N, C-alpha and C positions, 0 to 999 in steps of 0.2 A: 297560755293562760286563759281560763274560762272566766269571762266577766259576768258577775251576777247582775240580775236585772230586778228592779223594783217597778211595779206598775202603779200609777196614781189615777184615782177615779174621784171626780167631784160628784157627790151624790145629791148636792143641793145645799142651800143655806139653812140656817136655823129656823127661819120663818117661811121658807119656800116649800114647794112640793118636792118630795124626793123622787129620784129616778126609780124605775121599776126593777125588780130583781131579774125579770126576764131580759131586759136590756143589758144588764151587767153580765148575766150568765152567757148570753149569746156572744158578747164580745170576748169574754174570757175563754170560752170554748174554742173560739177562733184563734186566739193569740197564745194561750199557754203551751200547746204542743210545739210551738215554734221557737220558744225562747227559754233560757235557763232562769226562770222566775223564782226568786227566793221569797218575796213577800209582795202583798198588795196593800196599798194605802188607800183608804176610802173615808170620806166624810164630807160634810159634817151634819147633814140633815138628821133630824131626830126620828128615824124610822127603825124601830127595833127589829121588826120582822125582816127588813132588807138586810141588816147586818147579820142576823142569826142565820139566814139562808146562805148568805155569802160565806160566812165562817164555816158552815158545814160543808159547803161545796169545796172550799179550798183545803180544809183539813183532810179530806179524802185524797188530796193530791200532795199532801205534805208541804203546803204553802202557807205562810203566815199571813194573818190579817191584822193590820194596824189601823187604829182609828186616827183619821186626820182631824186633829183638834186644835182650833185656834185659841190661843191663851189670852193675850192682852188686847185683842180686837175681836169683833163679831159677838163675843159672849155677852155684851151689853144688851143684845136683843132678848136674852132670857132672864137676866138679872139686872137690877139697878146698881150700876158700878160707878165709882167716882172717876170722872173723866180727867184728861190731862188739861193743865192750864199753861198757856204760853207765857212768854216773857213780858207781855203787855197785860197779863191778867185775864186774857180771853180763853174761853173753852175751845179746845181743839175739836173741830167737827169732822164728820165723815161724809161719804157719798150717799148713804142711806139707800143703796141698792141691795141686791141679794148678798153681795159681799160689801159691807159698808165701810171698812177701814176706819171705824170709829174706835180709837184706842182708849183704854183706861190706864190709870196710873199704876205701874208695877210696884211702886214703893208704898204699898197700902195693904196691910194685913187683911182687912175686910174684903178687899177686892179678890185677893188670892183665895180666901175661904169660899167666897161665892163662886169663883171659877171652878174650884174643885167640887163644890156642891153640884154644879151643873153636870160634871162628869158622873158623879155619884148617882144623881137622880135619873139621868138620861141614858147612860152607857155602861155603868158598872156591872149590870147583870148579863151583859153580852160577852161571849167568849172571845175577846180580842187577845191576840198574842202580845200586842204592845200598843203604844200610842206614838203618833207622829205629831210633835208639837210645832205648830205654825204660829206666826205673829208673836214671836218671842222677842219683842223689840219695841222701840219707840217708832213713831211714824218717820218716814223719810221725807226728803225735799219734794217728792212726788205726791205727797198726801193732799195737797191743795190748800194748805194754810200758810203759804208764804214761808218766811223764815221761822215762824212760830211752830211749824211742823217738827223741826229739828231742835229749836231752842225752847224746849219744854222738858220737864214739867216744873212749874213754880207754885205748886200747892204747898200748904204748910209743912207737910212731911218732907217734901223735897227741899224746901228752903232751909229746913233744919239740917238736912244732909249737907247742903252747900256751906252753911255756916260752920259746921263741924270741921270741914276741910279748908276753912278760911278763904272760900271763893268770894272774890269781890264782884258783885253783880254789875256795877258800873263799868268796871274794866272789861267784863265779859261783853257788855253791849258795845263798848268801844271796839273790841276785837272783831265783833260781827260787822259793824258798819264802816269802819275806817278803810278807805281804799288802799289796796296793796297790789303788787305786781301779779299775784296769783290769788284766786278766790280764798277767802278766809285766812290769808297770810300763810298758805302752805309753802314750805320751802323745800320739801323733799318727800318722796314716797319710797319706802323701803320694802314694800311687798307685804302680803298677808294682812292688809288693813292697817299697816303702821305708817302714819304720816308724821312729819315734823312740821310744827307750826311756829310762827314768830311769837305768838302771845301765850304766856304761861296760863292765863285765865281760861283760854279756850281748851288747852290741854287738860287742865284740872276739871273743867266742866264735862268734857267728853269721857274722861276717866271715871268720874263719879257715876255718870249714867250707865256706863258699862258695868261698873260694880253693882249697881242696883239690879240690873237685869240678871247678872250671874247669881247674886244672892237670892233673888226671888225664885229663880229656876231651881236652885238647890232645894228649896222647900217643896216646890211642885214635884221635882223628880223624886224626892224622898217618899212622897205619897205613893207614887207609882212603883218605886222599887219595893216598898213594903208589901205591895200586892203582886209582885213578881211579873210586872210588865216590862217588856223591852221598850226602849226609848230612842226615838229618832228626832233630830232637829232639822227644821227648814231654816236655812240661813241665806243671807244675801251674798253676792259676790264680794270677796274680801275688800275691794277698794271702796265699797259703800258702807261696810259694817261699822266703822267708827262713828258715823253720823246717826246710827240707829241704836247704838248701845250694845252691839254684839262683839264681845272679846272672844275671838275664835279659839285662841289657845285655852282660855278658861272654860269655855263652853264645851270644848271637845273632851274634857275630862268628866262631863256630867252625863253624856249620852252614849249610845251604842253605835250610832252612825250619824254623819252629816249628809244632808242633801243641799249643796249650794245651788242656787237658782242661776245657772249660767246660760240665761236665755238671751241669745245674741240677736234675735229678730223681733222680740216682743215689745210692742208699744203700749205698755201697761205697767203698773207697779211691779218691781223686781226685774223687769226687762232691762238689760244693760244699756241700750241706747236711750231708753225712756228715763231711767234714773240719772244717767249722766247729764242729759239735757236739763232735767229738773234741777240738779245741783247748780249748774251754771246759770240757769235762768233766775233761780231764787236768790242767788248771791250777786245778781246784777253784773255778771262777768261780761266785760267788753271784749272786743276782738283780741286785744293783746293779752288780757287775762285768760281768755279761753286757750289761746295758743300756749301760754306758759303752763297752764294746767296739763294740757296734752303732752307737752315736752317733759314735764316732771314725771308723768306716769309712763312715758314712752308708748303713748297710745296714738294711733293714727285715726283721726276723726273722719277721714275721707273714705274709709273702707265700709262697705255695706255687703252683707250684714256686719254687725259690730266686729271690730278688729279681732280676728281669730288668734293671732299671735299673742296679743295681750291677754286674752281669755285663757289661753293655754298656760302662760306664765303664772297667772293668778292661781290656776288649779294646781300647778306643780308646787308652788310655795305652800299652798294650803295642805296638800297631802303630806308634804315633808314635815310640817310643823304640828299637824293635828294628832291628838292622842287616840282618835277613833278613825275607823274606815270612812272613806269619802265616796259617795255615789254622785256622779255628776248629773245634775238636773238638766235635761234637754227637752225642750218643748216639742212634742210631736202632734199635739192637737192643732187644729186649723180654725182660725177665726178672722174674718175680713177686717182689715185695718188694725187688728190687735196682734195676731200671730199668723202671719201669712207664710206659713212653712210650706216646704215642698221637698221632694225626695233629694234633690241636690243639696239643699241646706242640711237635711238630716244626715246624709252620708258624710259630708265634709266635717260636720261638727263632731259626730261620734268617732270618726277616724282620728281626728286631731286630739280629742279628749282622752282617747285610749292610751296615749303616750305620756300621761301625766302622773302615773302612780295610783290612780283611783282603783277602788275595789270593783266598781261596776257603774251601771247607769240607772238613773231614775227617769223613766219615760213619763214625762209630765205634760201638762198638769191635769189633763182629763182624757183618759183613754177613750172614753165614749165619743169624743169629738175628734178623734184621730182618724183621718181617711186611710183606707187600706193601702194606698200607695206609700204613705209615710211609714206605716207599720211594716210593710213588706221590705222597705229599704232598711229600716232599723234591724230587722231580722237578718237580712243579707250581710250587713256590715258587721254586726256583732258576731255572727257565725264566722266570718272571714278573719277578723282580728283575733278570734279566740283560738285559731288553729296554731 
C-alpha cells in the first residue's frame, strides 16, 4: 500500500509577518521528489502573493493546495467576534500571541457570517483546491481558563439551547465540582471519544455542545461546497474530543478527510501528554483519581513519549468508525520544550500508525521548522512501509 502524504506549513498568524515564498519553495523542492505528496496545507497569514505563487508551483506538479483556516479561534484578530462566556459569566481569554487561542461562540450566526467574510475578503480570489478547517471546536482544558475553558459557553444563545434540552445548570455545576473516584465522574471509556459519565447533566451538556459545533460546521461547509472546495478537518485525538465539542462520527460526514493531531511528544495544545495533564489538573484529580482515569482508558502514564499502544488503539477505532479517510497527524517540526522530536520518535510513530487503517500521514505542523534528519527519517519509513 502506498500511503499518501500531506505536508503542513505554517505561513504565520493573521497579524504577523508571513514567511517568504522562497523559503517555502526551497523546502518543497527538497521534499516533494522524495514523498508521495497529495496536498499541501498552508496558512493562515494574509499574504495573497505567497499563496498564488505556491498554488502555481504545486499545480505544475499536480499537487493540491489547501488553505489552513482557523474557524472559531484566531479569526477575532480580523473581525469583532462575540467571545465565549464561561459558567461564571466571565469571558474566555486567550494567550494573545501569534496563535492566540481566543475562541468565539460557534452558536452565533453573526460570528459565522463574519468568519466566512474573512475568507471571502482575504482568500477567495486565490486558487486553492480546498480548505483545511482548524479550531473547529470549543477550548480544551489546556486553554488556560480553568474549568471555564470546557464549561462554556453561557451566552444568551447558548443558555437558550440548554433550556430547550431541559439542562439543569445547577445540576451541571454539581456534576463538575462533586468529588468522584474518577475525574468528572467518568465510569467507562468505550473508544472513539465515547465516555460514560455518572451524571446525566454532564452527558446532556457535552452532547449539546457537540451538536452546536456540528450544526455550525454544516453551514460553513455548505459555503465551501457551493464553491467546489475540498474540505479537511483538524481534529483532536478521540479521547479529548468530547470535551471540546467534536463528535467525530458526525463530523466525518461533513468533510473529505480528517487529520487527527496524534502528537505524542508535543507539550502544547493538541499534544497528547499536554492535553491529558491539563484535563487532570483542571479537574483537581488526586493520585487515586488520576490512576482511575488511566485504568479506565487503559493508558500507561509512565511511558514517554506518550503511550504508543493507546495512541494506536485510538487511531484504529477512529478509522473504523469514520465516514472519511484519516491521515494521522505526526509532528515532525522541532521546537525546544514544545516539540522535541528526533528521528527515533518519527520512525517509531509512523511505523506504528501505519498499521491502523489510515489513508496516509499529515506531516505536521510546520514543514519549515522540520530538520532534515526528521524529514529523511519520514521519507525512509514511509517508503519502507509502502512496499
